C-alpha positions as CSV (number, residue, x, y, z in Angstrom):
1,E,-51.0,28.6,-50.1
2,L,-54.7,26.4,-50.9
3,L,-54.6,27.3,-54.6
4,G,-50.7,27.5,-55.0
5,E,-51.2,23.5,-53.7
6,R,-53.9,23.2,-56.2
7,Y,-52.4,25.0,-59.4
8,G,-48.7,23.6,-58.7
9,V,-47.6,27.0,-58.1
10,E,-44.7,27.2,-56.2
11,M,-45.0,29.7,-52.9
12,T,-41.8,31.9,-52.0
13,R,-42.5,34.2,-48.5
14,E,-40.4,37.3,-48.8
15,Q,-40.5,37.1,-44.7
16,E,-41.7,34.7,-42.2
17,D,-41.5,34.0,-38.4
18,P,-38.7,31.6,-37.9
19,R,-40.9,29.5,-35.6
20,A,-43.6,29.6,-37.8
21,E,-41.6,28.5,-40.4
22,Q,-40.3,25.7,-38.4
23,R,-43.6,24.1,-37.7
24,R,-44.8,24.7,-41.3
25,R,-41.7,22.7,-42.2
26,A,-42.3,19.7,-39.8
27,R,-45.9,19.8,-40.9
28,N,-45.2,19.0,-44.4
29,R,-42.5,16.4,-43.2
30,M,-45.6,14.8,-41.1
31,S,-47.9,14.7,-44.7
32,E,-45.1,13.4,-46.6
33,L,-44.5,10.7,-43.8
34,L,-48.7,9.8,-44.1
35,E,-48.8,9.6,-47.7
36,R,-45.6,7.1,-47.9
37,A,-47.4,5.4,-44.9
38,A,-50.7,5.4,-46.8
39,G,-49.0,4.3,-50.5
40,F,-47.5,1.6,-48.5
41,Y,-50.2,-0.1,-46.6
42,S,-51.9,0.1,-50.6
43,A,-50.0,-1.2,-51.8
44,F,-49.0,-4.3,-49.5
45,L,-53.0,-5.1,-49.1
46,A,-52.8,-5.2,-53.3
47,E,-49.9,-7.5,-53.3
48,A,-48.7,-9.1,-50.4
49,P,-49.5,-13.3,-49.8
50,E,-50.0,-12.4,-45.7
51,A,-52.7,-9.8,-46.7
52,K,-54.7,-12.4,-48.6
53,K,-56.5,-12.7,-45.1
54,A,-57.7,-8.7,-45.3
55,R,-58.7,-9.0,-49.2
56,D,-60.5,-11.7,-48.6
57,Y,-62.7,-9.8,-46.0
58,L,-63.2,-7.0,-48.3
59,A,-64.3,-9.3,-51.1
60,S,-66.7,-10.8,-48.9
61,R,-68.2,-7.6,-47.4
62,G,-68.9,-6.8,-51.3
63,L,-66.2,-4.0,-51.7
64,E,-64.5,-3.6,-55.5
65,V,-61.0,-3.1,-56.1
66,E,-62.1,0.0,-57.2
67,V,-63.3,1.9,-54.7
68,L,-60.7,0.4,-52.4
69,S,-57.6,1.4,-54.9
70,Q,-59.8,5.5,-54.8
71,F,-59.9,5.5,-50.8
72,G,-56.1,4.0,-50.7
73,V,-57.3,1.2,-48.3
74,G,-54.4,-0.8,-47.0
75,F,-53.1,-3.6,-44.8
76,A,-50.5,-3.3,-42.0
77,P,-48.5,-6.4,-41.7
78,S,-47.7,-8.2,-38.4
79,A,-44.0,-7.1,-37.9
80,W,-43.3,-4.8,-35.3
81,D,-41.4,-2.7,-36.6
82,T,-42.2,-2.6,-40.4
83,L,-43.4,0.9,-40.5
84,I,-40.6,2.5,-38.4
85,L,-37.4,0.5,-40.5
86,R,-38.9,1.6,-43.6
87,G,-39.1,5.3,-42.7
88,Q,-36.1,5.6,-41.3
89,R,-35.2,4.5,-44.7
90,A,-36.4,7.0,-46.2
91,G,-34.8,9.8,-44.0
92,F,-37.3,10.0,-41.3
93,K,-36.4,10.1,-37.3
94,V,-38.6,7.7,-35.0
95,E,-39.8,11.2,-33.4
96,E,-41.2,12.3,-36.5
97,L,-43.0,8.6,-37.2
98,A,-44.3,9.0,-33.1
99,A,-45.6,12.8,-33.8
100,T,-47.8,11.1,-36.8
101,G,-49.3,8.7,-34.8
102,L,-47.6,5.7,-36.6
103,A,-45.1,4.8,-34.0
104,Q,-45.5,4.2,-30.4
105,K,-43.8,4.0,-27.3
106,G,-44.2,0.1,-25.5
107,R,-43.5,-0.8,-22.0
108,N,-39.8,-1.4,-21.8
109,G,-39.7,1.7,-23.8
110,G,-38.8,0.7,-27.1
111,M,-40.7,2.2,-30.1
112,Y,-43.1,-0.2,-32.2
113,D,-46.1,0.3,-34.9
114,R,-49.0,1.8,-33.9
115,F,-51.2,-0.6,-36.8
116,R,-50.2,-4.1,-37.0
117,E,-52.4,-6.7,-38.6
118,R,-54.7,-4.4,-39.6
119,I,-57.0,-2.9,-42.4
120,T,-55.8,0.4,-43.1
121,F,-58.3,4.0,-44.1
122,P,-56.1,6.7,-44.7
123,I,-58.2,9.9,-43.3
124,R,-58.1,13.0,-45.2
125,D,-58.7,16.4,-44.8
126,A,-61.2,18.6,-47.0
127,R,-57.6,19.3,-49.6
128,G,-57.5,15.5,-50.2
129,R,-54.1,15.4,-47.4
130,A,-53.6,12.4,-45.3
131,V,-53.8,13.4,-41.5
132,G,-54.5,9.9,-40.1
133,F,-55.4,6.5,-40.0
134,G,-58.1,4.6,-38.8
135,A,-57.4,0.7,-38.8
136,R,-59.9,-2.1,-38.6
137,A,-58.5,-5.7,-36.8
138,M,-58.1,-9.2,-38.4
139,R,-58.4,-11.4,-35.3
140,P,-61.4,-11.7,-33.0
141,D,-58.3,-11.3,-29.9
142,Q,-57.0,-8.2,-31.0
143,K,-58.4,-4.7,-29.0
144,P,-59.9,-2.3,-30.2
145,K,-61.6,-3.7,-32.8
146,Y,-61.0,-0.3,-34.6
147,L,-57.8,1.7,-33.8
148,N,-57.3,5.5,-35.0
149,S,-54.3,7.6,-35.0
150,A,-53.6,9.2,-31.5
151,E,-54.3,12.9,-31.4
152,N,-51.5,15.0,-32.8
153,E,-50.7,18.0,-34.7
154,L,-52.8,17.2,-37.9
155,F,-55.1,14.6,-36.7
156,H,-58.3,15.7,-34.2
157,K,-61.3,13.1,-35.2
158,S,-63.4,15.5,-34.3
159,E,-62.7,18.2,-36.5
160,I,-63.0,15.2,-39.6
161,L,-65.3,13.3,-41.8
162,Y,-64.0,10.8,-43.7
163,G,-64.1,10.7,-47.5
164,I,-64.9,14.2,-47.1
165,D,-62.7,15.0,-50.0
166,Q,-63.9,12.6,-52.1
167,A,-67.4,13.6,-51.6
168,R,-67.1,17.2,-50.8
169,P,-68.3,18.5,-55.3
170,A,-70.9,15.6,-55.1
171,M,-72.4,17.1,-52.0
172,A,-72.0,20.3,-53.5
173,K,-74.0,19.1,-56.6
174,A,-76.8,17.2,-54.5
175,G,-77.5,20.1,-51.9
176,R,-77.1,17.6,-49.8
177,A,-74.7,15.3,-47.5
178,L,-75.2,11.8,-46.6
179,V,-73.9,11.0,-43.1
180,V,-73.4,7.3,-41.9
181,E,-70.9,5.5,-39.3
182,G,-68.3,3.7,-40.6
183,Y,-65.5,3.7,-43.1
184,T,-67.2,0.2,-44.9
185,D,-70.0,2.6,-45.3
186,V,-69.0,5.2,-46.6
187,L,-67.1,2.9,-49.3
188,A,-70.1,1.1,-50.0
189,L,-72.4,4.2,-50.8
190,H,-69.9,5.6,-52.9
191,Q,-69.6,2.4,-54.7
192,A,-73.5,2.5,-55.4
193,G,-73.4,5.2,-56.4
194,L,-74.2,7.5,-53.6
195,T,-70.7,9.7,-53.8
196,E,-72.0,12.8,-51.2
197,T,-71.2,10.1,-48.7
198,V,-68.9,10.8,-45.5
199,G,-68.5,9.3,-42.6
200,I,-68.4,10.6,-38.7
201,M,-66.0,7.3,-37.7
202,G,-68.1,5.9,-35.2
203,T,-68.5,8.8,-33.3
204,A,-71.3,11.3,-32.2
205,I,-71.1,13.8,-34.6
206,T,-69.2,17.3,-33.8
207,E,-70.0,21.3,-34.3
208,Q,-66.7,21.2,-35.9
209,Q,-68.6,18.6,-38.4
210,I,-71.1,20.1,-39.0
211,A,-70.0,23.6,-39.8
212,Q,-68.0,21.9,-42.8
213,L,-71.2,20.1,-43.8
214,S,-73.2,23.2,-43.6
215,A,-70.3,25.0,-45.8
216,T,-71.2,23.0,-48.6
217,V,-75.1,22.2,-48.4
218,D,-78.3,22.8,-46.8
219,T,-79.3,19.3,-45.9
220,V,-77.8,16.5,-43.8
221,I,-79.1,13.0,-43.9
222,L,-78.1,10.5,-41.3
223,A,-78.1,6.7,-41.9
224,L,-76.8,5.8,-38.5
225,D,-77.1,2.2,-36.9
226,A,-80.1,1.8,-35.3
227,D,-78.8,1.0,-31.9
228,A,-78.5,3.2,-28.4
229,A,-75.0,4.6,-29.5
230,G,-76.4,5.9,-33.2
231,R,-79.8,7.0,-32.1
232,K,-77.8,8.8,-29.3
233,A,-75.7,10.4,-32.3
234,M,-78.8,11.1,-34.2
235,L,-80.0,13.3,-31.5
236,R,-76.8,15.1,-30.8
237,A,-76.7,16.0,-34.1
238,Q,-79.5,18.9,-33.4
239,E,-78.0,20.4,-30.4
240,V,-74.7,21.1,-32.3
241,A,-77.0,22.4,-35.5
242,A,-79.2,24.7,-33.2
243,G,-78.7,28.4,-34.9
244,R,-77.7,27.0,-38.4
245,K,-79.8,27.1,-41.2
246,L,-79.6,23.3,-42.0
247,T,-82.2,20.8,-42.2
248,I,-81.2,17.3,-40.9
249,R,-83.0,14.2,-41.8
250,V,-82.9,10.7,-40.6
251,V,-83.1,7.5,-42.6
252,A,-85.1,4.8,-40.5
253,M,-82.3,2.1,-41.0
254,P,-83.5,-1.6,-40.1
255,A,-82.3,-2.9,-36.7
256,G,-79.4,-5.8,-37.5
257,E,-78.5,-4.0,-41.0
258,D,-75.6,-1.3,-41.5
259,P,-75.7,0.8,-44.8
260,A,-72.8,-1.2,-45.8
261,E,-74.8,-4.3,-46.3
262,I,-77.5,-2.6,-47.5
263,A,-76.0,-1.2,-50.4
264,T,-73.4,-4.1,-51.2
265,A,-76.5,-6.4,-51.4
266,E,-78.1,-7.4,-54.9
267,G,-79.8,-4.1,-55.7
268,G,-78.9,-2.5,-52.3
269,G,-78.3,0.3,-54.5
270,E,-82.0,0.8,-55.3
271,R,-83.2,0.2,-52.4
272,F,-81.0,2.9,-49.9
273,L,-81.8,4.8,-52.6
274,E,-85.4,4.8,-51.7
275,M,-84.7,4.6,-48.3
276,V,-83.0,7.9,-48.2
277,A,-85.9,9.2,-50.1
278,G,-87.8,8.3,-47.6
279,A,-85.8,10.4,-44.9
280,V,-87.8,12.0,-42.1
281,D,-87.4,15.5,-40.4
282,L,-85.3,14.7,-37.0
283,P,-87.7,16.5,-34.9
284,E,-90.1,13.3,-35.9
285,F,-87.3,11.0,-35.7
286,Q,-87.2,11.8,-31.9
287,I,-90.8,11.4,-30.9
288,S,-91.4,8.2,-32.6
289,L,-88.2,7.4,-30.5
290,I,-89.9,8.4,-27.4
291,L,-93.6,7.2,-28.9
292,D,-91.7,3.7,-29.4
293,G,-90.6,3.5,-26.2
294,V,-94.1,4.9,-24.2
295,D,-96.5,2.2,-22.5
296,S,-100.0,3.7,-23.5
297,D,-101.2,1.6,-21.2
298,S,-99.2,3.1,-18.4
299,P,-101.0,6.5,-17.1
300,Q,-97.3,7.3,-15.4
301,D,-95.4,6.4,-18.9
302,R,-97.4,8.5,-20.3
303,D,-96.7,11.5,-18.7
304,R,-93.1,10.6,-18.5
305,G,-93.2,10.2,-22.4
306,L,-95.2,13.8,-22.8
307,G,-92.0,15.6,-20.3
308,E,-89.7,13.7,-23.2
309,A,-91.6,15.2,-26.3
310,A,-91.9,18.7,-24.9
311,P,-89.2,20.3,-25.3
312,V,-88.5,18.7,-28.4
313,L,-92.0,20.6,-29.8
314,A,-90.9,23.3,-28.2
315,A,-88.0,23.3,-30.6
316,I,-90.0,23.4,-33.4
317,A,-90.8,26.4,-35.4
318,A,-94.9,26.7,-34.9
319,G,-96.5,25.7,-38.2
320,A,-98.3,22.6,-39.4
321,M,-95.5,20.1,-38.2
322,R,-95.6,21.0,-35.1
323,E,-99.6,20.8,-34.7
324,E,-99.6,17.4,-36.1
325,L,-96.3,16.3,-33.9
326,T,-98.4,18.0,-30.9
327,R,-101.3,15.6,-31.9
């Protein structure tokens, strides 16, 4: 099926379980609906007067039209039923819109568009098929700031890496994957030429995501925000990668700066490349974090730090690195 899809060969099935066929057809309808929605949002961002504020915001982030088009970035209008009405005119049922996460039920029982007055980022699987959306709010009073598709038949956030369909050839060529947090981080780094970049969409990296990466590369470089959540995500990476032949390195991100800001600044691409070249192995990063949090004048605090460091050191294979970090 994958090869037929890739090379335009229509597949025929001599025999198929009716329930399996029904499910396959339903999934194909969901995929078609998501692709139509992505095309509509993208055109709306490019052309609609209502989307000017979104266009200005993206331009202020240093993102160019070419990369926005490449990733299909769009804008969802503010009206509550635009996509529902367009979907119905195209022959889709409201239930299908709900199943894809494009529509949801309101408090009064009626259905409305899930994404309204938001910048939309189509999320695709490794085969390039749209499976859902991430959407950024345009007003300070819109909560949450980022809204994703609800979990459904096609969309499982923990299993997906944003941009994997665009990045996989470059990952295979470079032998590494660069992992960042957000949608705009991925766009900015691809624009800067670091096309082996994928995003974890603001969550801790998962075992399924690590499995996808390890199928293509042997080195993963994490460039996550320097805040507590970013650090926690980096430490989580070691746990989920346990037992895999995968080297995990960490870029020391400056506090208060994210990859998108660095990559889109003047000379930012070169600066970020230098930061990537200076990435350290994850255990070294962990020990540095522990040491940074220890009051060296306090014996009790030194004991606490040693207690935290011991399991990290124990997990490192015997050799020069372990000896140096132990010292």
